[in-house]
N, C-alpha and C positions, 0 to 999 in steps of 0.2 A: 722705534720714536720718542723723545724724552719730552716727556711734558711739567708743565708747571701753572698751578691754577692759585688762581687769588684774587681773592674779594672779601668783600667785608664782614662776611657771613662765612667765611670760612676760613684753616690755617692754610697753607700753605702745601700742597705735595709735589712733590720730586722725584721723578723716576731714573732708575741707573739699571745698567744691567751691565754683564760680561763682557769682556773681549768677542765673543762667537753673535752673544745674544742670547743661548739657552737660555740664563737665567735672570729674570728680571726682578727688581724690587723698586720700595718705594718708601721715601723718607717723609713723614709728616709733622709738619709744626716747625718750628727754628731749635739749630744746634743747640747742647749744652757749651760748647768752646768749639772752638776752630785754631788752629796755629799748625806748627810746625815739631814732628818727633827727630829728634837726632840722633835714637840712639841704635847703637850696634844690631838691635834684632829688628828692629824696622828697617834699618839701611840694607838688611842681609837677606831682607822677604822683599823689600820695593824692587831692590836692586839697582837703586838711587843714591846719592850721598844725603838724600834728608827727604821725610813722610809726609804729605801732606795731611790733616786729618780733619775728621769733622766728627764729633762726637754726639752721639743723639742716645736719649734714656730706650732704652729698650723695647718698648713699648709705642714708641714713635717708626721702627722699621719691621717691614712685611716683606718678605720673600712673596711677590702674586706669580712668580713663573719659573719650571725650571729646578723645585726647590731637592728633586730624585737627583739635579744633577751637580750637587753639591758636599766636596767634600771637605772634612779641617783635619788643623792638627794643631795638640796641645804643647808648645813647647815647657814652658812653665805655669802656675797657678795664676799668673796676671792676667795671658793673654788666648784665646781661644781662636787660629786662625780661619778665616772659609775662601774658598776658590772652589773656579769650574771646575769640574772634572771634563771635559772636553776641551775647551782650549787655555785653558789652565790662567785663567781670567784670575785675578784678586776681586774680589769683595767688601768684603769685613772682617773686623777682630773684634770679640765680645769679649771686653776686659769684665768678667763677675765681679773681680774685685772692689772694683768702681761702681758699678751699678752703668756703666754705661757702654754703644757698641760705636768705634768706630767703621764709619764706613767711608772708603776712601775717596777724597776727596777728586778726582778724574773719575768716580766713574756717575756722579750727579753734576753735569755740565752746567744745568743751570742754574743751579745753586752757588748764588755769587760767594765766591772764597772771601772772606774779609778775616784772615788769620787775627787772633788780638796775640800770641805768645809763642815763646820757642820753650818745646820742653826736651831734658836733658840736654843740655848746650854742652858741658864739662864732658859727652863725647863726640860733639862735635866734628865732621872732616873739610864741612863748607861753613866758613864762618860767612854768616849772612850783615848785612849792616842795613837793616831796615825799621829803625828806632822801636820795638816792639819788643816787651822785657823780655829775659832771656833765664830761663830757669834753668841751676844747676842742674837739677834733675827732677822731679817735678813739684807742683804746688803743696804745700804743707796740707791744705782740706781732702787731700787723696793720698800722704800719708812720707811727702817727701819732705823734704830739708825746709820749702820754699825760699834757699837761698835765691839770688841774683847774682849772675856775673854781669860784667861789663861788654859790651859791644865789642 
């Protein structure tokens, strides 16, 4: 069951799960950022032309069920990708260099996905005309050039 709690004294909590439901997680508060990644690694991992991300501080993400079913793979120092060993359902990517966790937008269906930017747009295979800033790579405060590309 996907839930969302919201009142004036509590932070919002959103529940997500893998494809089969063996692994469940919660994210609490608000994401640091939401957007689209167009890099080759995200495209290959997601099996899609673009990855919708929600970035959270690590202490806002909690595995609430099935931690023993989680497998991981680290291709580079930038990303540790995690999925359910039962169904192969993707869960999240830890980004230790940037101090954030990407919980894939699709597994948190009650979170209103409101993207604010595109990253790694120089690698896009699906140009998107949506009026959002198109970062050539990643924002400067994350170690990128901060350069913007035209739509």
